[in-house]
PyMOL CGO cylinders between C-alpha atoms (Angstrom):
from pymol import cmd
from pymol.cgo import CYLINDER

trace = [
    CYLINDER, -9.51, 4.11, -27.04, -12.99, 3.01, -25.99, 0.3, 1, 1, 1, 1, 1, 1,
    CYLINDER, -12.99, 3.01, -25.99, -13.54, 2.10, -22.38, 0.3, 1, 1, 1, 1, 1, 1,
    CYLINDER, -13.54, 2.10, -22.38, -14.94, -1.27, -23.44, 0.3, 1, 1, 1, 1, 1, 1,
    CYLINDER, -14.94, -1.27, -23.44, -11.43, -2.35, -24.47, 0.3, 1, 1, 1, 1, 1, 1,
    CYLINDER, -11.43, -2.35, -24.47, -10.64, -2.42, -20.75, 0.3, 1, 1, 1, 1, 1, 1,
    CYLINDER, -10.64, -2.42, -20.75, -13.79, -4.23, -19.63, 0.3, 1, 1, 1, 1, 1, 1,
    CYLINDER, -13.79, -4.23, -19.63, -12.03, -7.46, -18.73, 0.3, 1, 1, 1, 1, 1, 1,
    CYLINDER, -12.03, -7.46, -18.73, -9.44, -5.70, -16.57, 0.3, 1, 1, 1, 1, 1, 1,
    CYLINDER, -9.44, -5.70, -16.57, -10.77, -2.31, -15.61, 0.3, 1, 1, 1, 1, 1, 1,
    CYLINDER, -10.77, -2.31, -15.61, -11.47, -1.73, -11.99, 0.3, 1, 1, 1, 1, 1, 1,
    CYLINDER, -11.47, -1.73, -11.99, -9.52, -4.65, -10.81, 0.3, 1, 1, 1, 1, 1, 1,
    CYLINDER, -9.52, -4.65, -10.81, -11.01, -7.12, -13.21, 0.3, 1, 1, 1, 1, 1, 1,
    CYLINDER, -11.01, -7.12, -13.21, -14.41, -6.41, -11.64, 0.3, 1, 1, 1, 1, 1, 1,
    CYLINDER, -14.41, -6.41, -11.64, -15.86, -5.99, -15.12, 0.3, 1, 1, 1, 1, 1, 1,
    CYLINDER, -15.86, -5.99, -15.12, -16.69, -9.66, -15.42, 0.3, 1, 1, 1, 1, 1, 1,
    CYLINDER, -16.69, -9.66, -15.42, -20.21, -8.55, -14.45, 0.3, 1, 1, 1, 1, 1, 1,
    CYLINDER, -20.21, -8.55, -14.45, -20.79, -6.79, -17.76, 0.3, 1, 1, 1, 1, 1, 1,
    CYLINDER, -20.79, -6.79, -17.76, -19.13, -4.25, -19.96, 0.3, 1, 1, 1, 1, 1, 1,
    CYLINDER, -19.13, -4.25, -19.96, -22.24, -2.14, -20.47, 0.3, 1, 1, 1, 1, 1, 1,
    CYLINDER, -22.24, -2.14, -20.47, -22.72, -1.44, -16.77, 0.3, 1, 1, 1, 1, 1, 1,
    CYLINDER, -22.72, -1.44, -16.77, -19.03, -0.71, -16.22, 0.3, 1, 1, 1, 1, 1, 1,
    CYLINDER, -19.03, -0.71, -16.22, -18.96, 1.64, -19.18, 0.3, 1, 1, 1, 1, 1, 1,
    CYLINDER, -18.96, 1.64, -19.18, -22.06, 3.46, -17.88, 0.3, 1, 1, 1, 1, 1, 1,
    CYLINDER, -22.06, 3.46, -17.88, -20.57, 3.73, -14.38, 0.3, 1, 1, 1, 1, 1, 1,
    CYLINDER, -20.57, 3.73, -14.38, -17.31, 5.11, -15.77, 0.3, 1, 1, 1, 1, 1, 1,
    CYLINDER, -17.31, 5.11, -15.77, -19.07, 7.59, -18.05, 0.3, 1, 1, 1, 1, 1, 1,
    CYLINDER, -19.07, 7.59, -18.05, -21.17, 8.87, -15.15, 0.3, 1, 1, 1, 1, 1, 1,
    CYLINDER, -21.17, 8.87, -15.15, -18.16, 9.14, -12.82, 0.3, 1, 1, 1, 1, 1, 1,
    CYLINDER, -18.16, 9.14, -12.82, -17.34, 12.58, -11.46, 0.3, 1, 1, 1, 1, 1, 1,
    CYLINDER, -17.34, 12.58, -11.46, -14.71, 14.69, -13.22, 0.3, 1, 1, 1, 1, 1, 1,
    CYLINDER, -14.71, 14.69, -13.22, -11.48, 15.66, -11.46, 0.3, 1, 1, 1, 1, 1, 1,
    CYLINDER, -11.48, 15.66, -11.46, -12.77, 19.22, -11.08, 0.3, 1, 1, 1, 1, 1, 1,
    CYLINDER, -12.77, 19.22, -11.08, -15.65, 18.04, -8.87, 0.3, 1, 1, 1, 1, 1, 1,
    CYLINDER, -15.65, 18.04, -8.87, -13.55, 15.77, -6.63, 0.3, 1, 1, 1, 1, 1, 1,
    CYLINDER, -13.55, 15.77, -6.63, -11.63, 16.81, -3.57, 0.3, 1, 1, 1, 1, 1, 1,
    CYLINDER, -11.63, 16.81, -3.57, -8.40, 15.05, -2.62, 0.3, 1, 1, 1, 1, 1, 1,
    CYLINDER, -8.40, 15.05, -2.62, -8.12, 11.30, -3.09, 0.3, 1, 1, 1, 1, 1, 1,
    CYLINDER, -8.12, 11.30, -3.09, -8.87, 9.13, -0.08, 0.3, 1, 1, 1, 1, 1, 1,
    CYLINDER, -8.87, 9.13, -0.08, -11.17, 6.52, 1.44, 0.3, 1, 1, 1, 1, 1, 1,
    CYLINDER, -11.17, 6.52, 1.44, -14.65, 7.83, 2.16, 0.3, 1, 1, 1, 1, 1, 1,
    CYLINDER, -14.65, 7.83, 2.16, -13.68, 10.27, 4.94, 0.3, 1, 1, 1, 1, 1, 1,
    CYLINDER, -13.68, 10.27, 4.94, -9.86, 10.23, 5.38, 0.3, 1, 1, 1, 1, 1, 1,
    CYLINDER, -9.86, 10.23, 5.38, -8.35, 12.14, 2.45, 0.3, 1, 1, 1, 1, 1, 1,
    CYLINDER, -8.35, 12.14, 2.45, -4.83, 13.07, 1.43, 0.3, 1, 1, 1, 1, 1, 1,
    CYLINDER, -4.83, 13.07, 1.43, -3.79, 16.30, 3.10, 0.3, 1, 1, 1, 1, 1, 1,
    CYLINDER, -3.79, 16.30, 3.10, -5.94, 15.71, 6.20, 0.3, 1, 1, 1, 1, 1, 1,
    CYLINDER, -5.94, 15.71, 6.20, -4.31, 16.61, 9.51, 0.3, 1, 1, 1, 1, 1, 1,
    CYLINDER, -4.31, 16.61, 9.51, -2.76, 13.77, 11.53, 0.3, 1, 1, 1, 1, 1, 1,
    CYLINDER, -2.76, 13.77, 11.53, -5.22, 13.93, 14.44, 0.3, 1, 1, 1, 1, 1, 1,
    CYLINDER, -5.22, 13.93, 14.44, -8.39, 13.73, 12.33, 0.3, 1, 1, 1, 1, 1, 1,
    CYLINDER, -8.39, 13.73, 12.33, -7.03, 11.25, 9.78, 0.3, 1, 1, 1, 1, 1, 1,
    CYLINDER, -7.03, 11.25, 9.78, -5.52, 9.10, 12.54, 0.3, 1, 1, 1, 1, 1, 1,
    CYLINDER, -5.52, 9.10, 12.54, -8.88, 8.70, 14.28, 0.3, 1, 1, 1, 1, 1, 1,
    CYLINDER, -8.88, 8.70, 14.28, -10.63, 7.79, 11.03, 0.3, 1, 1, 1, 1, 1, 1,
    CYLINDER, -10.63, 7.79, 11.03, -7.91, 5.33, 10.01, 0.3, 1, 1, 1, 1, 1, 1,
    CYLINDER, -7.91, 5.33, 10.01, -7.74, 3.74, 13.48, 0.3, 1, 1, 1, 1, 1, 1,
    CYLINDER, -7.74, 3.74, 13.48, -11.48, 3.07, 13.18, 0.3, 1, 1, 1, 1, 1, 1,
    CYLINDER, -11.48, 3.07, 13.18, -10.71, 0.73, 10.25, 0.3, 1, 1, 1, 1, 1, 1,
    CYLINDER, -10.71, 0.73, 10.25, -8.18, -1.27, 12.26, 0.3, 1, 1, 1, 1, 1, 1,
    CYLINDER, -8.18, -1.27, 12.26, -8.43, -4.03, 14.86, 0.3, 1, 1, 1, 1, 1, 1,
    CYLINDER, -8.43, -4.03, 14.86, -5.80, -2.29, 17.00, 0.3, 1, 1, 1, 1, 1, 1,
    CYLINDER, -5.80, -2.29, 17.00, -4.51, 1.31, 16.88, 0.3, 1, 1, 1, 1, 1, 1,
    CYLINDER, -4.51, 1.31, 16.88, -1.82, 2.05, 14.30, 0.3, 1, 1, 1, 1, 1, 1,
    CYLINDER, -1.82, 2.05, 14.30, 1.78, 1.41, 15.32, 0.3, 1, 1, 1, 1, 1, 1,
    CYLINDER, 1.78, 1.41, 15.32, 3.78, 4.49, 14.36, 0.3, 1, 1, 1, 1, 1, 1,
    CYLINDER, 3.78, 4.49, 14.36, 7.44, 5.41, 14.14, 0.3, 1, 1, 1, 1, 1, 1,
    CYLINDER, 7.44, 5.41, 14.14, 8.62, 9.01, 14.07, 0.3, 1, 1, 1, 1, 1, 1,
    CYLINDER, 8.62, 9.01, 14.07, 11.55, 10.33, 12.13, 0.3, 1, 1, 1, 1, 1, 1,
    CYLINDER, 11.55, 10.33, 12.13, 12.70, 13.17, 9.97, 0.3, 1, 1, 1, 1, 1, 1,
    CYLINDER, 12.70, 13.17, 9.97, 13.11, 13.33, 6.24, 0.3, 1, 1, 1, 1, 1, 1,
    CYLINDER, 13.11, 13.33, 6.24, 14.34, 15.63, 3.53, 0.3, 1, 1, 1, 1, 1, 1,
    CYLINDER, 14.34, 15.63, 3.53, 12.16, 16.64, 0.63, 0.3, 1, 1, 1, 1, 1, 1,
    CYLINDER, 12.16, 16.64, 0.63, 13.87, 17.08, -2.72, 0.3, 1, 1, 1, 1, 1, 1,
    CYLINDER, 13.87, 17.08, -2.72, 16.78, 19.50, -2.65, 0.3, 1, 1, 1, 1, 1, 1,
    CYLINDER, 16.78, 19.50, -2.65, 15.42, 21.38, 0.35, 0.3, 1, 1, 1, 1, 1, 1,
    CYLINDER, 15.42, 21.38, 0.35, 17.87, 21.20, 3.25, 0.3, 1, 1, 1, 1, 1, 1,
    CYLINDER, 17.87, 21.20, 3.25, 15.17, 21.40, 5.90, 0.3, 1, 1, 1, 1, 1, 1,
    CYLINDER, 15.17, 21.40, 5.90, 14.30, 18.26, 7.91, 0.3, 1, 1, 1, 1, 1, 1,
    CYLINDER, 14.30, 18.26, 7.91, 10.57, 17.51, 7.94, 0.3, 1, 1, 1, 1, 1, 1,
    CYLINDER, 10.57, 17.51, 7.94, 8.69, 15.45, 10.51, 0.3, 1, 1, 1, 1, 1, 1,
    CYLINDER, 8.69, 15.45, 10.51, 7.90, 11.99, 9.10, 0.3, 1, 1, 1, 1, 1, 1,
    CYLINDER, 7.90, 11.99, 9.10, 5.55, 9.49, 10.73, 0.3, 1, 1, 1, 1, 1, 1,
    CYLINDER, 5.55, 9.49, 10.73, 5.05, 6.01, 9.27, 0.3, 1, 1, 1, 1, 1, 1,
    CYLINDER, 5.05, 6.01, 9.27, 2.16, 4.01, 10.69, 0.3, 1, 1, 1, 1, 1, 1,
    CYLINDER, 2.16, 4.01, 10.69, 1.17, 0.41, 10.06, 0.3, 1, 1, 1, 1, 1, 1,
    CYLINDER, 1.17, 0.41, 10.06, -1.60, -1.95, 11.06, 0.3, 1, 1, 1, 1, 1, 1,
    CYLINDER, -1.60, -1.95, 11.06, -1.06, -4.76, 13.58, 0.3, 1, 1, 1, 1, 1, 1,
    CYLINDER, -1.06, -4.76, 13.58, -2.03, -8.27, 12.50, 0.3, 1, 1, 1, 1, 1, 1,
    CYLINDER, -2.03, -8.27, 12.50, -4.71, -9.85, 14.69, 0.3, 1, 1, 1, 1, 1, 1,
    CYLINDER, -4.71, -9.85, 14.69, -5.93, -13.26, 13.57, 0.3, 1, 1, 1, 1, 1, 1,
    CYLINDER, -5.93, -13.26, 13.57, -4.52, -12.87, 10.06, 0.3, 1, 1, 1, 1, 1, 1,
    CYLINDER, -4.52, -12.87, 10.06, -5.81, -9.37, 9.28, 0.3, 1, 1, 1, 1, 1, 1,
    CYLINDER, -5.81, -9.37, 9.28, -5.29, -5.81, 10.47, 0.3, 1, 1, 1, 1, 1, 1,
    CYLINDER, -5.29, -5.81, 10.47, -8.83, -4.49, 10.10, 0.3, 1, 1, 1, 1, 1, 1,
    CYLINDER, -8.83, -4.49, 10.10, -11.78, -4.03, 7.78, 0.3, 1, 1, 1, 1, 1, 1,
    CYLINDER, -11.78, -4.03, 7.78, -12.55, -1.66, 4.92, 0.3, 1, 1, 1, 1, 1, 1,
    CYLINDER, -12.55, -1.66, 4.92, -15.94, -1.68, 3.17, 0.3, 1, 1, 1, 1, 1, 1,
    CYLINDER, -15.94, -1.68, 3.17, -16.77, -5.04, 4.74, 0.3, 1, 1, 1, 1, 1, 1,
    CYLINDER, -16.77, -5.04, 4.74, -13.60, -6.68, 3.35, 0.3, 1, 1, 1, 1, 1, 1,
    CYLINDER, -13.60, -6.68, 3.35, -10.65, -7.79, 5.50, 0.3, 1, 1, 1, 1, 1, 1,
    CYLINDER, -10.65, -7.79, 5.50, -7.47, -5.74, 5.39, 0.3, 1, 1, 1, 1, 1, 1,
    CYLINDER, -7.47, -5.74, 5.39, -4.32, -7.86, 5.33, 0.3, 1, 1, 1, 1, 1, 1,
    CYLINDER, -4.32, -7.86, 5.33, -1.95, -4.87, 5.12, 0.3, 1, 1, 1, 1, 1, 1,
    CYLINDER, -1.95, -4.87, 5.12, -2.16, -1.20, 6.10, 0.3, 1, 1, 1, 1, 1, 1,
    CYLINDER, -2.16, -1.20, 6.10, 0.41, 1.61, 6.00, 0.3, 1, 1, 1, 1, 1, 1,
    CYLINDER, 0.41, 1.61, 6.00, -0.06, 5.36, 6.32, 0.3, 1, 1, 1, 1, 1, 1,
    CYLINDER, -0.06, 5.36, 6.32, 2.62, 8.04, 5.91, 0.3, 1, 1, 1, 1, 1, 1,
    CYLINDER, 2.62, 8.04, 5.91, 2.30, 11.51, 7.43, 0.3, 1, 1, 1, 1, 1, 1,
    CYLINDER, 2.30, 11.51, 7.43, 4.72, 14.34, 6.60, 0.3, 1, 1, 1, 1, 1, 1,
    CYLINDER, 4.72, 14.34, 6.60, 4.51, 17.46, 8.73, 0.3, 1, 1, 1, 1, 1, 1,
    CYLINDER, 4.51, 17.46, 8.73, 1.29, 16.13, 10.31, 0.3, 1, 1, 1, 1, 1, 1,
    CYLINDER, 1.29, 16.13, 10.31, -0.53, 15.70, 6.98, 0.3, 1, 1, 1, 1, 1, 1,
    CYLINDER, -0.53, 15.70, 6.98, -1.61, 12.42, 5.44, 0.3, 1, 1, 1, 1, 1, 1,
    CYLINDER, -1.61, 12.42, 5.44, 0.54, 11.88, 2.31, 0.3, 1, 1, 1, 1, 1, 1,
    CYLINDER, 0.54, 11.88, 2.31, 0.18, 8.19, 1.53, 0.3, 1, 1, 1, 1, 1, 1,
    CYLINDER, 0.18, 8.19, 1.53, -2.01, 5.15, 2.20, 0.3, 1, 1, 1, 1, 1, 1,
    CYLINDER, -2.01, 5.15, 2.20, -1.25, 1.58, 1.19, 0.3, 1, 1, 1, 1, 1, 1,
    CYLINDER, -1.25, 1.58, 1.19, -3.89, -1.07, 1.78, 0.3, 1, 1, 1, 1, 1, 1,
    CYLINDER, -3.89, -1.07, 1.78, -4.40, -4.67, 0.84, 0.3, 1, 1, 1, 1, 1, 1,
    CYLINDER, -4.40, -4.67, 0.84, -7.86, -6.23, 0.90, 0.3, 1, 1, 1, 1, 1, 1,
    CYLINDER, -7.86, -6.23, 0.90, -8.35, -9.99, 1.30, 0.3, 1, 1, 1, 1, 1, 1,
    CYLINDER, -8.35, -9.99, 1.30, -11.43, -10.89, -0.69, 0.3, 1, 1, 1, 1, 1, 1,
    CYLINDER, -11.43, -10.89, -0.69, -13.16, -14.05, -1.83, 0.3, 1, 1, 1, 1, 1, 1,
    CYLINDER, -13.16, -14.05, -1.83, -11.74, -13.49, -5.31, 0.3, 1, 1, 1, 1, 1, 1,
    CYLINDER, -11.74, -13.49, -5.31, -15.25, -13.17, -6.74, 0.3, 1, 1, 1, 1, 1, 1,
    CYLINDER, -15.25, -13.17, -6.74, -14.61, -9.95, -8.68, 0.3, 1, 1, 1, 1, 1, 1,
    CYLINDER, -14.61, -9.95, -8.68, -18.15, -9.82, -10.00, 0.3, 1, 1, 1, 1, 1, 1,
    CYLINDER, -18.15, -9.82, -10.00, -19.50, -9.70, -6.43, 0.3, 1, 1, 1, 1, 1, 1,
    CYLINDER, -19.50, -9.70, -6.43, -16.79, -7.19, -5.48, 0.3, 1, 1, 1, 1, 1, 1,
    CYLINDER, -16.79, -7.19, -5.48, -17.80, -4.91, -8.32, 0.3, 1, 1, 1, 1, 1, 1,
    CYLINDER, -17.80, -4.91, -8.32, -21.48, -5.23, -7.38, 0.3, 1, 1, 1, 1, 1, 1,
    CYLINDER, -21.48, -5.23, -7.38, -20.65, -4.21, -3.81, 0.3, 1, 1, 1, 1, 1, 1,
    CYLINDER, -20.65, -4.21, -3.81, -17.83, -1.67, -4.20, 0.3, 1, 1, 1, 1, 1, 1,
    CYLINDER, -17.83, -1.67, -4.20, -17.27, -0.78, -7.87, 0.3, 1, 1, 1, 1, 1, 1,
    CYLINDER, -17.27, -0.78, -7.87, -19.55, 2.26, -8.08, 0.3, 1, 1, 1, 1, 1, 1,
    CYLINDER, -19.55, 2.26, -8.08, -18.24, 3.54, -4.72, 0.3, 1, 1, 1, 1, 1, 1,
    CYLINDER, -18.24, 3.54, -4.72, -14.63, 3.34, -5.94, 0.3, 1, 1, 1, 1, 1, 1,
    CYLINDER, -14.63, 3.34, -5.94, -15.47, 5.10, -9.21, 0.3, 1, 1, 1, 1, 1, 1,
    CYLINDER, -15.47, 5.10, -9.21, -17.29, 7.85, -7.28, 0.3, 1, 1, 1, 1, 1, 1,
    CYLINDER, -17.29, 7.85, -7.28, -14.30, 8.32, -4.93, 0.3, 1, 1, 1, 1, 1, 1,
    CYLINDER, -14.30, 8.32, -4.93, -11.67, 8.59, -7.67, 0.3, 1, 1, 1, 1, 1, 1,
    CYLINDER, -11.67, 8.59, -7.67, -13.58, 9.62, -10.79, 0.3, 1, 1, 1, 1, 1, 1,
    CYLINDER, -13.58, 9.62, -10.79, -12.80, 8.55, -14.32, 0.3, 1, 1, 1, 1, 1, 1,
    CYLINDER, -12.80, 8.55, -14.32, -9.70, 6.34, -14.50, 0.3, 1, 1, 1, 1, 1, 1,
    CYLINDER, -9.70, 6.34, -14.50, -6.69, 7.69, -16.39, 0.3, 1, 1, 1, 1, 1, 1,
    CYLINDER, -6.69, 7.69, -16.39, -5.24, 4.25, -17.16, 0.3, 1, 1, 1, 1, 1, 1,
    CYLINDER, -5.24, 4.25, -17.16, -6.59, 0.72, -17.02, 0.3, 1, 1, 1, 1, 1, 1,
    CYLINDER, -6.59, 0.72, -17.02, -4.89, -2.54, -17.93, 0.3, 1, 1, 1, 1, 1, 1,
    CYLINDER, -4.89, -2.54, -17.93, -4.99, -6.21, -16.98, 0.3, 1, 1, 1, 1, 1, 1,
    CYLINDER, -4.99, -6.21, -16.98, -3.27, -5.60, -13.65, 0.3, 1, 1, 1, 1, 1, 1,
    CYLINDER, -3.27, -5.60, -13.65, -5.22, -2.61, -12.38, 0.3, 1, 1, 1, 1, 1, 1,
    CYLINDER, -5.22, -2.61, -12.38, -6.39, 0.95, -12.67, 0.3, 1, 1, 1, 1, 1, 1,
    CYLINDER, -6.39, 0.95, -12.67, -4.65, 4.33, -12.11, 0.3, 1, 1, 1, 1, 1, 1,
    CYLINDER, -4.65, 4.33, -12.11, -6.19, 7.71, -11.36, 0.3, 1, 1, 1, 1, 1, 1,
    CYLINDER, -6.19, 7.71, -11.36, -4.01, 10.81, -11.50, 0.3, 1, 1, 1, 1, 1, 1,
    CYLINDER, -4.01, 10.81, -11.50, -4.48, 14.40, -10.62, 0.3, 1, 1, 1, 1, 1, 1,
    CYLINDER, -4.48, 14.40, -10.62, -1.92, 17.16, -10.61, 0.3, 1, 1, 1, 1, 1, 1,
    CYLINDER, -1.92, 17.16, -10.61, -0.54, 16.24, -7.18, 0.3, 1, 1, 1, 1, 1, 1,
    CYLINDER, -0.54, 16.24, -7.18, -2.32, 13.01, -6.21, 0.3, 1, 1, 1, 1, 1, 1,
    CYLINDER, -2.32, 13.01, -6.21, -2.44, 9.49, -7.53, 0.3, 1, 1, 1, 1, 1, 1,
    CYLINDER, -2.44, 9.49, -7.53, -4.52, 6.40, -6.72, 0.3, 1, 1, 1, 1, 1, 1,
    CYLINDER, -4.52, 6.40, -6.72, -3.69, 2.90, -7.95, 0.3, 1, 1, 1, 1, 1, 1,
    CYLINDER, -3.69, 2.90, -7.95, -5.90, -0.16, -7.63, 0.3, 1, 1, 1, 1, 1, 1,
    CYLINDER, -5.90, -0.16, -7.63, -4.14, -3.47, -8.36, 0.3, 1, 1, 1, 1, 1, 1,
    CYLINDER, -4.14, -3.47, -8.36, -5.13, -7.09, -8.69, 0.3, 1, 1, 1, 1, 1, 1,
    CYLINDER, -5.13, -7.09, -8.69, -2.51, -8.94, -6.66, 0.3, 1, 1, 1, 1, 1, 1,
    CYLINDER, -2.51, -8.94, -6.66, -3.95, -12.39, -7.40, 0.3, 1, 1, 1, 1, 1, 1,
    CYLINDER, -3.95, -12.39, -7.40, -5.61, -14.94, -5.11, 0.3, 1, 1, 1, 1, 1, 1,
    CYLINDER, -5.61, -14.94, -5.11, -8.39, -12.47, -4.29, 0.3, 1, 1, 1, 1, 1, 1,
    CYLINDER, -8.39, -12.47, -4.29, -5.96, -9.85, -2.95, 0.3, 1, 1, 1, 1, 1, 1,
    CYLINDER, -5.96, -9.85, -2.95, -6.59, -6.27, -3.96, 0.3, 1, 1, 1, 1, 1, 1,
    CYLINDER, -6.59, -6.27, -3.96, -4.05, -3.50, -3.40, 0.3, 1, 1, 1, 1, 1, 1,
    CYLINDER, -4.05, -3.50, -3.40, -4.79, 0.21, -3.05, 0.3, 1, 1, 1, 1, 1, 1,
    CYLINDER, -4.79, 0.21, -3.05, -2.11, 2.88, -3.09, 0.3, 1, 1, 1, 1, 1, 1,
    CYLINDER, -2.11, 2.88, -3.09, -3.21, 6.47, -2.59, 0.3, 1, 1, 1, 1, 1, 1,
    CYLINDER, -3.21, 6.47, -2.59, -0.47, 9.09, -2.42, 0.3, 1, 1, 1, 1, 1, 1,
    CYLINDER, -0.47, 9.09, -2.42, 0.55, 12.66, -2.88, 0.3, 1, 1, 1, 1, 1, 1,
    CYLINDER, 0.55, 12.66, -2.88, 2.91, 12.16, -5.84, 0.3, 1, 1, 1, 1, 1, 1,
    CYLINDER, 2.91, 12.16, -5.84, 4.99, 15.25, -5.24, 0.3, 1, 1, 1, 1, 1, 1,
    CYLINDER, 4.99, 15.25, -5.24, 5.69, 14.61, -1.56, 0.3, 1, 1, 1, 1, 1, 1,
    CYLINDER, 5.69, 14.61, -1.56, 6.26, 10.87, -1.88, 0.3, 1, 1, 1, 1, 1, 1,
    CYLINDER, 6.26, 10.87, -1.88, 8.67, 11.30, -4.81, 0.3, 1, 1, 1, 1, 1, 1,
    CYLINDER, 8.67, 11.30, -4.81, 10.57, 14.00, -2.93, 0.3, 1, 1, 1, 1, 1, 1,
    CYLINDER, 10.57, 14.00, -2.93, 11.19, 11.86, 0.19, 0.3, 1, 1, 1, 1, 1, 1,
    CYLINDER, 11.19, 11.86, 0.19, 14.79, 10.85, 0.08, 0.3, 1, 1, 1, 1, 1, 1,
    CYLINDER, 14.79, 10.85, 0.08, 16.10, 10.04, 3.51, 0.3, 1, 1, 1, 1, 1, 1,
    CYLINDER, 16.10, 10.04, 3.51, 15.07, 9.43, 7.08, 0.3, 1, 1, 1, 1, 1, 1,
    CYLINDER, 15.07, 9.43, 7.08, 16.88, 10.67, 10.10, 0.3, 1, 1, 1, 1, 1, 1,
]
cmd.load_cgo(trace, "trace")
């Protein structure tokens, strides 16, 4: 199906600015083979806790609040170290990403590696301006989308997945995760 069929919704409904430009941006996007792991500019899935933690804390108003635990993965009987970190609300937001306010932030580390990020941006709701500012950057980070519909966009690789959603009222959700690890998590101890 042609990319233009998704122009109204693709990339978080940013395409209001023009189907031709969006189509060109998507066609010139990097292929999966040229991309590393999914992530936000510098912190990427699989990064070690210390490095990723510093980069993620730099986005936040206050350092991440983390809880430690243990988890099982799939049918493996071994307990793995699990750390779930979230942002602390200060004045209605937890931090800033790409010049937009973050209203929600959560990171999950398993065995000291970043396995999942969930973010929510509070924007003006002007998707045309958002695309002008961030659309090309997002396409360059994640490559050619695998799915696009009226609610958002999904990128998938063998082990990783990124989902960009329109949550309404100018709220934009990002979920970036290692599919295999996050699906295998089944209990905390």
